[in-house]
C-alpha positions as CSV (number, residue, x, y, z in Angstrom):
1,X,168.3,71.6,174.3
2,X,170.1,71.2,177.6
3,X,169.0,68.8,180.3
4,X,167.9,71.8,182.4
5,X,165.9,73.2,179.5
6,X,164.2,69.9,178.9
7,X,163.3,69.7,182.6
8,X,161.7,73.1,182.5
9,X,159.9,72.1,179.3
10,X,158.5,68.9,180.9
11,X,157.4,70.8,184.0
12,X,155.7,73.4,181.8
13,X,153.8,70.7,179.9
14,X,152.7,69.2,183.2
15,X,151.4,72.5,184.5
16,X,149.6,73.2,181.2
17,X,147.9,69.8,181.2
18,X,146.8,70.3,184.9
19,X,145.5,73.8,184.1
20,X,143.6,72.5,181.0
21,X,142.0,69.7,183.2
22,X,141.1,72.3,185.9
23,X,139.6,74.8,183.4
24,X,137.8,72.0,181.5
25,X,136.2,70.6,184.6
26,X,135.3,74.1,185.9
27,X,133.6,75.0,182.6
28,X,131.6,71.8,182.5
29,X,130.7,72.0,186.2
30,X,129.2,75.5,185.6
31,X,127.4,74.3,182.4
32,X,126.0,71.2,184.0
33,X,125.0,72.7,187.4
34,X,121.5,73.7,186.3
35,X,120.8,70.1,185.3
36,X,122.2,68.8,188.6
37,X,124.9,66.8,186.8
38,X,128.5,66.5,187.9
39,X,131.4,66.3,185.5
40,X,131.8,62.6,186.3
41,X,128.1,62.0,185.7
42,X,128.2,63.8,182.3
43,X,131.3,61.8,181.3
44,X,129.5,58.5,182.2
45,X,126.4,59.5,180.2
46,X,128.7,60.4,177.2
47,X,130.3,56.9,177.5
48,X,126.8,55.3,177.6
49,X,125.7,57.4,174.6
50,X,128.6,55.8,172.7
51,X,127.9,52.3,173.9
52,X,124.9,51.6,176.2
53,X,124.9,48.6,178.5
54,X,128.4,48.9,180.0
55,X,129.8,47.5,183.3
56,X,131.3,49.8,185.9
57,X,134.7,48.5,185.0
58,X,134.4,49.3,181.3
59,X,133.1,52.8,182.2
60,X,136.2,53.2,184.4
61,X,138.4,52.5,181.4
62,X,136.6,55.2,179.4
63,X,136.1,57.9,182.1
64,X,139.3,57.6,184.1
65,X,137.9,58.2,187.5
66,X,138.7,55.9,190.5
67,X,136.3,53.1,191.5
68,X,134.8,54.9,194.5
69,X,133.9,58.0,192.4
70,X,132.4,55.7,189.7
71,X,130.3,53.8,192.2
72,X,129.0,57.0,193.8
73,X,128.3,58.5,190.3
74,X,126.4,55.5,189.1
75,X,124.3,55.4,192.3
76,X,123.4,59.1,191.9
77,X,122.6,58.7,188.2
78,X,120.4,55.7,189.1
79,X,118.7,57.6,191.9
80,X,118.0,60.5,189.5
81,X,116.5,58.1,187.0
82,X,119.1,58.7,184.3
83,X,120.5,55.2,184.3
84,X,119.2,51.8,185.3
85,X,121.1,48.7,186.0
86,X,120.6,45.0,185.1
87,X,122.5,41.9,185.9
88,X,125.3,41.1,183.5
89,X,124.2,37.8,181.8
90,X,127.9,37.0,181.1
91,X,129.0,37.6,184.7
92,X,126.3,37.4,187.4
93,X,128.5,39.2,189.8
94,X,128.5,42.5,187.8
95,X,125.9,44.9,186.6
96,X,125.3,46.5,183.2
97,X,124.3,50.2,183.2
98,X,121.8,51.5,180.6
99,X,120.5,54.9,179.8
100,X,116.9,55.6,180.6
101,X,114.7,57.9,178.5
102,X,115.6,60.8,180.9
103,X,119.3,60.1,180.6
104,X,119.1,60.0,176.8
105,X,117.2,63.3,176.6
106,X,120.2,65.2,177.9
107,X,122.5,64.1,175.2
108,X,122.2,67.2,173.1
109,X,122.8,69.6,176.1
110,X,125.9,67.7,177.2
111,X,127.4,67.5,173.7
112,X,126.5,71.2,173.1
113,X,128.5,72.1,176.3
114,X,131.4,70.0,175.0
115,X,131.2,71.7,171.6
116,X,131.2,75.1,173.3
117,X,134.3,74.1,175.3
118,X,136.1,73.0,172.2
119,X,135.3,76.2,170.4
120,X,137.0,78.1,173.3
121,X,140.0,75.7,173.8
122,X,140.8,75.2,170.1
123,X,139.8,78.6,168.8
124,X,143.1,79.6,167.1
125,X,144.0,76.1,165.9
126,X,143.3,74.6,162.4
127,X,142.2,71.0,161.9
128,X,145.7,69.9,161.2
129,X,147.0,71.3,164.5
130,X,144.1,69.7,166.4
131,X,144.8,66.3,164.8
132,X,148.5,66.6,165.6
133,X,147.7,67.4,169.2
134,X,145.4,64.3,169.3
135,X,148.2,62.1,168.0
136,X,150.7,63.6,170.5
137,X,148.3,63.0,173.4
138,X,147.6,59.5,172.2
139,X,151.3,58.7,172.1
140,X,151.7,60.2,175.5
141,X,148.9,58.1,176.9
142,X,150.3,54.9,175.3
143,X,153.7,55.5,176.8
144,X,152.3,56.1,180.2
145,X,150.1,53.0,180.1
146,X,153.1,50.9,178.8
147,X,155.6,52.1,181.4
148,X,155.6,48.9,183.3
């Protein structure tokens, strides 16, 4: 492929990834609105479902939002009674965030919404194609993180 052709290919990939992100967040926003949850809040809860008792910094590494969004999201989740915080016994300067009973009760609804999204997004793909896509995206992420 020519250099111009590759350039167009790279630009198309970027546009598709941006559109996927926009569509994904729009879908989740609509699904979560009746529960008064933002996309960021749902992603934080999902991370806590996987491993409860995380610091804000570890949540940032999982959820990929900036620090100000994470701080605001955790404050809202705490105010809503979905998470609680406790001092980190290994570092008294930081907090650990834990699910409350209320936050844990929403797990099924959030994961059902994600499952619905996946059934739309990956509708015409078989398992092998989905796994290949995952590997490609993981390689892309690794290359981006190791660029320096």
